[in-house]
PAKOL-808907 format. One line per 10 residues: number of its first residue (from 1); their letters; for each residue x, y, z of N, C-alpha, C. Coordinates in nm, 2 decimals. Example, Ala and Ser with C-alpha at 12.3 -4.5 7.8 and 13.67 -1.06 7.14 Angstrom:
2
1> AS> 1.32 -0.57 0.78 1.23 -0.45 0.78 1.32 -0.33 0.78  1.28 -0.22 0.71 1.37 -0.11 0.71 1.29 0.00 0.79
This chain:
69
1> MGLEEAFLDQ> -3.73 -4.32 -4.38 -3.73 -4.17 -4.36 -3.56 -4.16 -4.34  -3.48 -4.08 -4.44 -3.37 -4.04 -4.42 -3.33 -3.95 -4.28  -3.21 -3.92 -4.24 -3.16 -3.84 -4.17 -3.20 -3.69 -4.21  -3.18 -3.68 -4.31 -3.21 -3.51 -4.37 -3.39 -3.50 -4.34  -3.46 -3.60 -4.38 -3.63 -3.57 -4.40 -3.63 -3.55 -4.27  -3.58 -3.64 -4.14 -3.60 -3.67 -4.01 -3.57 -3.50 -3.95  -3.48 -3.45 -4.00 -3.45 -3.35 -3.95 -3.53 -3.19 -3.95  -3.58 -3.21 -4.10 -3.66 -3.12 -4.15 -3.80 -3.13 -4.10  -3.84 -3.25 -4.07 -3.96 -3.29 -4.00 -3.98 -3.26 -3.85  -3.89 -3.20 -3.78 -3.86 -3.17 -3.63 -3.95 -3.05 -3.61
11> EIVFSCPKCG> -4.01 -3.03 -3.50 -4.12 -2.90 -3.51 -4.02 -2.82 -3.40  -4.04 -2.72 -3.41 -3.98 -2.62 -3.30 -4.08 -2.51 -3.29  -4.08 -2.44 -3.19 -4.15 -2.34 -3.11 -4.11 -2.21 -3.13  -4.20 -2.13 -3.18 -4.16 -1.93 -3.16 -4.29 -1.89 -3.06  -4.21 -1.78 -3.02 -4.30 -1.72 -2.95 -4.32 -1.57 -3.03  -4.42 -1.55 -3.02 -4.45 -1.38 -3.09 -4.40 -1.29 -3.00  -4.32 -1.18 -3.04 -4.29 -1.11 -2.94 -4.38 -1.00 -2.92  -4.49 -0.98 -2.96 -4.61 -0.89 -2.97 -4.68 -0.94 -2.85  -4.75 -1.04 -2.91 -4.85 -1.10 -2.85 -4.83 -1.24 -2.76  -4.68 -1.30 -2.75 -4.68 -1.42 -2.69 -4.73 -1.52 -2.73
21> RKLKVKLGNI> -4.81 -1.55 -2.82 -4.89 -1.65 -2.88 -4.75 -1.79 -2.91  -4.78 -1.87 -2.90 -4.66 -1.97 -2.95 -4.73 -2.03 -3.09  -4.60 -2.05 -3.18 -4.60 -2.07 -3.31 -4.54 -2.20 -3.35  -4.60 -2.31 -3.37 -4.53 -2.43 -3.42 -4.52 -2.46 -3.52  -4.37 -2.45 -3.57 -4.35 -2.47 -3.73 -4.25 -2.60 -3.76  -4.26 -2.65 -3.83 -4.14 -2.76 -3.87 -4.06 -2.70 -3.97  -3.91 -2.75 -3.94 -3.80 -2.69 -4.00 -3.83 -2.67 -4.16  -3.86 -2.80 -4.19 -3.88 -2.80 -4.37 -3.98 -2.72 -4.39  -4.06 -2.64 -4.32 -4.16 -2.54 -4.38 -4.09 -2.41 -4.37  -3.98 -2.37 -4.28 -3.90 -2.28 -4.28 -3.78 -2.26 -4.38
31> KNQESLRCSC> -3.72 -2.39 -4.42 -3.63 -2.39 -4.47 -3.59 -2.25 -4.56  -3.69 -2.21 -4.65 -3.65 -2.10 -4.75 -3.71 -1.98 -4.70  -3.77 -1.96 -4.59 -3.87 -1.85 -4.55 -3.75 -1.75 -4.48  -3.74 -1.63 -4.47 -3.68 -1.52 -4.43 -3.80 -1.45 -4.29  -3.91 -1.50 -4.29 -3.98 -1.47 -4.20 -4.11 -1.52 -4.16  -4.18 -1.51 -4.04 -4.28 -1.58 -3.99 -4.39 -1.48 -3.95  -4.54 -1.51 -4.01 -4.63 -1.38 -3.98 -4.74 -1.47 -3.86  -4.74 -1.41 -3.71 -4.83 -1.44 -3.63 -4.94 -1.42 -3.69  -5.08 -1.48 -3.61 -5.21 -1.43 -3.66 -5.24 -1.33 -3.62  -5.17 -1.26 -3.52 -5.20 -1.12 -3.47 -5.16 -1.01 -3.58
41> GTIIKLEGKG> -5.08 -1.07 -3.67 -5.00 -1.00 -3.77 -4.88 -0.94 -3.78  -4.80 -0.96 -3.66 -4.67 -0.98 -3.65 -4.58 -1.03 -3.71  -4.49 -0.97 -3.76 -4.38 -1.06 -3.86 -4.26 -1.07 -3.77  -4.22 -1.21 -3.79 -4.10 -1.27 -3.69 -4.00 -1.27 -3.80  -3.87 -1.23 -3.80 -3.77 -1.21 -3.89 -3.71 -1.34 -3.84  -3.66 -1.42 -3.93 -3.57 -1.57 -3.92 -3.44 -1.51 -4.00  -3.34 -1.48 -3.85 -3.21 -1.47 -3.90 -3.13 -1.60 -3.87  -2.98 -1.61 -3.92 -2.90 -1.70 -3.88 -2.82 -1.73 -4.03  -2.77 -1.85 -4.00 -2.68 -1.92 -4.13 -2.74 -2.02 -4.21  -2.90 -2.04 -4.17 -2.94 -2.14 -4.21 -2.93 -2.26 -4.23
51> FEEPLKALRK> -2.98 -2.38 -4.30 -3.00 -2.48 -4.33 -2.89 -2.56 -4.39  -2.80 -2.50 -4.48 -2.70 -2.59 -4.55 -2.58 -2.65 -4.48  -2.57 -2.61 -4.38 -2.46 -2.69 -4.30 -2.47 -2.80 -4.22  -2.58 -2.76 -4.15 -2.66 -2.90 -4.07 -2.68 -3.02 -4.19  -2.76 -2.96 -4.28 -2.78 -3.06 -4.41 -2.70 -3.15 -4.49  -2.59 -3.06 -4.47 -2.47 -3.10 -4.55 -2.40 -3.22 -4.44  -2.36 -3.19 -4.32 -2.32 -3.29 -4.24 -2.42 -3.42 -4.18  -2.55 -3.40 -4.21 -2.60 -3.48 -4.21 -2.63 -3.60 -4.34  -2.62 -3.54 -4.45 -2.60 -3.65 -4.58 -2.46 -3.68 -4.56  -2.37 -3.62 -4.51 -2.23 -3.71 -4.49 -2.21 -3.83 -4.39
61> LEESLKKLF> -2.30 -3.76 -4.29 -2.32 -3.86 -4.22 -2.40 -4.02 -4.25  -2.51 -3.97 -4.32 -2.56 -4.09 -4.39 -2.47 -4.17 -4.49  -2.41 -4.08 -4.59 -2.33 -4.17 -4.66 -2.23 -4.29 -4.60  -2.17 -4.23 -4.48 -2.07 -4.28 -4.38 -2.15 -4.38 -4.34  -2.23 -4.39 -4.29 -2.34 -4.49 -4.20 -2.37 -4.61 -4.32  -2.42 -4.59 -4.46 -2.43 -4.65 -4.53 -2.31 -4.76 -4.57  -2.20 -4.68 -4.58 -2.10 -4.78 -4.60 -2.08 -4.88 -4.51  -2.11 -4.86 -4.35 -2.09 -4.94 -4.28 -2.16 -5.04 -4.29  -2.28 -5.03 -4.29 -2.42 -5.11 -4.33 -2.44 -5.17 -4.45
């Protein structure tokens, strides 16, 4: 498994602002999503700059490591 795949396989936890339920999701599952839906029906909007910058850095690091080994 490469660094990018390992990053996207990481699980994070969101708390629903309405019911407090914990939502566990893998980064890869929300990579291209704008929101999550809790089982109570609340929609949790995902905001931020996204995944491209961290993934680009991981790809560059992985290429550098391959050159060393």
